[in-house]
C-alpha positions in Angstrom: 2.2 1.5 -8.4 4.1 0.4 -5.3 5.2 4.0 -4.6 1.6 5.3 -5.2 0.2 2.8 -2.7 2.9 3.5 -0.1 2.0 7.2 -0.4 -1.5 6.2 0.8 -0.2 4.3 3.8 1.5 7.2 5.6 -0.1 8.8 8.7 -2.1 11.9 8.5 -4.6 10.9 5.7 -8.2 11.0 6.7 -9.9 7.6 6.4 -12.3 8.6 3.6 -9.5 10.2 1.6 -7.4 7.1 2.0 -10.3 4.9 0.7 -10.8 7.1 -2.3 -7.1 7.2 -3.0 -7.0 3.4 -2.9 -10.0 3.1 -5.3 -8.4 5.6 -7.7 -4.9 4.1 -7.5 -6.1 0.6 -8.1 -8.5 1.5 -10.9 -5.8 3.3 -12.9 -3.1 0.7 -12.1 -5.1 -2.4 -13.1 -5.3 -1.0 -16.6 -1.6 -0.7 -16.9 0.1 -3.2 -14.6 -0.7 -6.9 -14.4 0.5 -7.1 -10.7 -2.1 -4.5 -9.7 -4.8 -7.2 -9.8 -2.9 -9.1 -7.1 -2.6 -6.0 -4.9 -6.2 -5.1 -5.4 -7.3 -8.7 -4.5 -5.1 -8.6 -1.4 -7.0 -5.4 -0.3 -10.3 -7.0 -1.2 -9.7 -10.1 0.9 -8.8 -7.9 3.9 -11.9 -5.8 3.3 -14.1 -8.9 3.0 -12.9 -10.3 6.2 -13.6 -7.0 7.9 -17.1 -6.9 6.4 -17.8 -10.4 7.7 -16.5 -9.6 11.2 -18.7 -6.5 11.3 -21.8 -8.7 11.1 -23.7 -6.2 9.0 -24.8 -8.8 6.4 -28.0 -10.7 6.7 -26.7 -13.5 4.5 -22.9 -13.7 3.9 -22.6 -16.9 1.8 -21.8 -15.1 -1.4 -19.2 -12.8 0.3 -17.6 -15.9 1.9 -17.4 -17.6 -1.5 -15.9 -14.5 -3.0 -13.2 -14.3 -0.4 -12.4 -18.0 -0.9 -12.1 -17.4 -4.6 -10.0 -14.4 -4.1 -7.7 -16.3 -1.8 -7.4 -19.1 -4.4 -6.5 -16.4 -7.0 -3.8 -15.0 -4.7 -2.4 -18.6 -4.3 -2.3 -19.2 -8.0 -2.7 -16.0 -10.0 -3.9 -16.6 -13.6 -6.7 -16.1 -16.0 -8.6 -19.2 -14.9 -8.5 -18.4 -11.1 -9.3 -14.7 -11.9 -12.4 -15.8 -13.8 -13.6 -17.9 -10.9 -13.0 -14.9 -8.5 -14.8 -12.5 -10.9 -17.8 -14.9 -11.1 -18.0 -15.1 -7.4 -17.7 -11.4 -7.0 -20.4 -10.8 -9.5 -22.7 -13.0 -7.3 -21.8 -10.9 -4.3 -22.1 -7.4 -5.9 -21.1 -4.8 -4.8 -18.4 -6.8 -3.0 -15.4 -7.9 -5.0 -14.0 -7.2 -8.5 -16.9 -8.6 -10.6 -19.3 -7.4 -13.1 -21.4 -4.3 -12.3 -20.8 -0.6 -11.9 -18.4 0.3 -9.2 -18.0 4.0 -10.1 -17.7 6.3 -7.1 -19.4 9.7 -7.6 -16.6 11.5 -5.7 -14.1 10.3 -8.2 -15.9 10.6 -11.5 -19.3 11.4 -13.0 -19.2 8.2 -15.0 -17.2 4.9 -15.3 -14.1 6.9 -16.4 -10.6 5.7 -15.5 -9.9 6.2 -11.9 -13.6 6.0 -10.8 -13.3 2.5 -9.4 -15.6 1.0 -12.0 -13.5 -1.0 -14.5 -11.3 -2.7 -11.9 -14.0 -3.2 -9.4 -11.9 -1.3 -6.8 -14.9 0.8 -6.0 -16.0 -2.2 -4.0 -13.6 -1.0 -1.3 -15.7 2.2 -1.0 -19.0 0.2 -0.8 -17.5 -1.9 2.0 -16.5 1.3 3.8 -20.1 2.5 3.5 -21.2 -0.7 5.3 -18.6 -0.9 8.0 -17.2 2.6 8.2 -14.1 4.2 6.7 -11.9 3.7 9.8 -12.7 0.0 10.1 -12.0 -0.6 6.4 -8.7 1.3 6.7 -7.7 -0.6 9.8 -8.2 -3.9 7.9 -6.8 -3.0 4.5 -3.8 -0.8 5.4 -1.7 -3.6 7.0 -2.5 -5.9 4.1 -1.4 -3.4 1.6 1.8 -2.5 3.6 2.7 -6.1 3.6 2.0 -6.5 -0.1 4.1 -3.4 -0.9 7.0 -4.7 1.2 6.9 -8.1 -0.6 6.6 -6.5 -4.0 9.6 -4.2 -3.3 11.7 -7.1 -2.1 10.8 -9.1 -5.2 11.8 -6.3 -7.5 15.1 -5.9 -5.6 15.9 -9.6 -6.1 15.2 -9.3 -9.8 17.8 -6.5 -10.3 
């Protein structure tokens, strides 16, 4: 997954295409790689902060609670902290990886793998609709680049 994400971080990719690539990559990766949840949550925190900064929400309490829960999950990944994050995300649908349909029509005609639905990665797309693709990319791209660098370094140490 690291290589797939790094391929989406290079210059020359249109913002909408980059967002769709992230949604697809995360949705497929979460099903097969446990660490993908951490990468997705890292992206979601960055997206959530950008959403709050954009000031497009009338009431942002649920989004703030979701970001807080996501940050606690990143500090101590596990089933219990994921459940708290998922509950908070459900309350702030369509932001965060909670319950609800996150399928993106441009990626699939249903909740098929890669659509953004099962992992909740489609929330990135919905944030982009609210704040614009470029603003989302500007927020999420450095967070993912940092996560990829840390993940590569950790894998190197394990060898």
